[in-house]
Wavefront OBJ file of the C-alpha trace (Angstrom):
o trace
v 19.514 186.772 57.733
v 22.328 186.333 54.756
v 25.332 187.280 55.738
v 26.480 189.299 52.523
v 30.635 189.251 53.374
v 30.106 185.575 53.086
v 31.316 186.024 49.276
v 33.511 183.140 49.073
v 37.020 184.531 48.799
v 39.304 182.143 45.884
v 42.534 181.639 47.374
v 43.918 182.016 44.387
v 43.841 185.480 44.174
v 45.737 188.310 45.369
v 44.141 189.574 48.413
v 45.121 193.066 50.530
v 45.113 194.818 53.328
v 44.141 198.417 52.571
v 47.810 199.541 53.564
v 49.117 197.163 51.397
v 47.037 197.610 48.381
v 47.995 201.280 48.910
v 51.260 200.529 49.099
v 51.222 199.685 45.164
v 50.538 203.039 44.230
v 52.639 204.745 46.490
v 50.090 205.903 48.319
v 48.070 205.377 52.217
v 45.771 203.487 53.383
v 43.414 205.930 54.156
v 43.861 208.198 50.521
v 43.730 204.486 49.370
v 39.953 203.725 50.753
v 39.122 207.821 50.473
v 40.086 206.818 46.914
v 37.830 203.837 46.829
v 35.458 205.386 48.754
v 34.641 207.826 45.653
v 33.838 204.578 43.759
v 30.933 203.772 45.705
v 32.868 200.590 47.225
v 32.769 201.353 51.160
v 29.930 202.515 53.710
v 30.237 205.974 55.638
v 32.322 204.321 58.531
v 34.779 202.842 55.857
v 33.547 199.322 55.396
v 33.257 197.747 52.426
v 29.686 198.194 51.410
v 26.838 195.734 49.900
v 27.882 196.517 46.104
v 31.954 195.912 47.127
v 31.602 192.440 48.766
v 28.787 190.985 46.337
v 31.164 192.433 43.314
v 34.109 190.605 44.660
v 36.304 194.017 45.782
v 36.103 193.199 48.893
v 36.671 190.169 51.507
v 35.201 190.439 55.057
v 37.554 186.848 56.903
v 35.207 185.890 60.041
v 37.847 187.642 62.888
v 37.050 190.532 64.107
v 40.741 192.930 64.023
v 39.448 196.073 63.111
v 42.824 196.525 60.409
v 43.073 192.999 58.985
v 39.505 191.393 58.532
v 38.683 193.484 55.527
v 40.382 192.043 52.571
v 40.622 194.204 49.062
v 40.925 192.110 45.952
v 44.486 193.301 43.820
v 43.422 193.220 40.434
v 39.710 194.235 40.550
v 40.717 197.620 43.269
v 43.595 198.258 40.898
v 41.726 198.279 38.499
v 39.856 201.329 39.119
v 42.850 203.031 41.065
v 43.933 202.527 37.894
v 41.333 204.811 36.433
v 40.942 207.367 38.845
v 44.752 208.152 37.428
v 47.162 206.067 39.901
v 49.422 204.274 38.523
v 51.695 201.806 40.830
v 55.117 201.703 42.014
v 58.159 199.480 40.701
v 58.055 197.593 42.924
v 62.517 198.264 42.314
v 61.729 201.482 42.938
v 60.263 200.264 46.462
v 62.811 198.231 47.299
v 65.500 201.335 46.986
v 63.248 203.679 48.982
v 62.812 201.101 51.536
v 66.422 200.489 52.308
v 67.540 204.235 51.956
v 65.027 204.820 55.008
v 65.871 202.311 56.677
v 69.893 202.617 56.685
v 69.535 206.632 57.093
v 67.137 205.712 60.357
v 69.751 203.259 61.523
v 72.745 206.070 61.513
v 69.972 208.111 63.129
v 68.801 211.310 63.039
v 67.663 213.686 65.919
v 64.935 214.656 63.812
v 63.365 211.431 63.416
v 62.345 209.714 66.040
v 61.469 206.494 64.780
v 63.330 203.316 64.637
v 64.750 201.452 62.275
v 62.875 198.809 63.778
v 59.595 200.661 64.315
v 59.605 201.918 60.290
v 60.348 198.139 59.210
v 56.776 196.635 60.951
v 55.165 198.608 57.577
v 57.843 196.669 54.954
v 55.501 194.451 52.663
v 57.268 190.990 53.457
v 57.437 190.026 50.162
v 60.417 192.599 49.664
v 62.413 192.223 52.960
v 65.491 189.549 50.949
v 65.671 192.772 48.094
v 65.665 194.837 51.379
v 68.533 193.032 53.171
v 70.313 192.493 50.540
v 70.248 196.118 48.978
v 71.222 196.920 52.921
v 74.362 194.898 52.452
v 75.293 196.621 49.574
v 74.935 200.331 51.210
v 77.111 199.172 53.902
v 74.059 198.435 56.479
v 74.302 196.561 59.319
v 70.875 196.318 59.768
v 68.703 193.378 58.554
v 65.080 192.434 58.695
v 63.789 189.241 59.342
v 60.928 189.020 58.522
v 58.592 191.390 60.632
v 61.464 191.379 63.102
v 63.830 193.921 62.587
v 67.306 193.328 64.150
v 70.980 194.233 63.702
v 73.098 191.856 61.931
v 75.308 191.924 64.574
v 72.252 191.132 67.188
v 71.297 188.140 65.568
v 70.429 185.702 67.299
l 1 2 3 4 5 6 7 8 9 10 11 12 13 14 15 16 17 18 19 20 21 22 23 24 25 26 27 28 29 30 31 32 33 34 35 36 37 38 39 40 41 42 43 44 45 46 47 48 49 50 51 52 53 54 55 56 57 58 59 60 61 62 63 64 65 66 67 68 69 70 71 72 73 74 75 76 77 78 79 80 81 82 83 84 85 86 87 88 89 90 91 92 93 94 95 96 97 98 99 100 101 102 103 104 105 106 107 108 109 110 111 112 113 114 115 116 117 118 119 120 121 122 123 124 125 126 127 128 129 130 131 132 133 134 135 136 137 138 139 140 141 142 143 144 145 146 147 148 149 150 151 152 153 154 155 156
């Protein structure tokens, strides 16, 4: 049986998780997936269908980590999302929003249960340096180190 998800992934093209694709447009992974389903690219279980795999919209890595084994082609899927009326978020705006959120969480709030370290786990890796710089400008001691967040005074 020919496995249709054996589409050859081009390493020079950006492939993203559904979460990261949604972040480009300021939407959740759930909503992004819904839009891709409406565009005819996902089956009823939320997996990429034959059209998505054959058309190069999606790629299924051999490992079976539920959220990380499916990758979506940034350019092709972005074009579909643009056709749906979405606009990509400006990266600078993302940096400002992340830094403001993490600084506020670091200061603490009785109404928010999440810690800055927990929230920083969702920060796209390519934004870490700019967010850390913005946090310093805001006077926050909190810094994100890769996927591991630490207070500036507690670095190992």
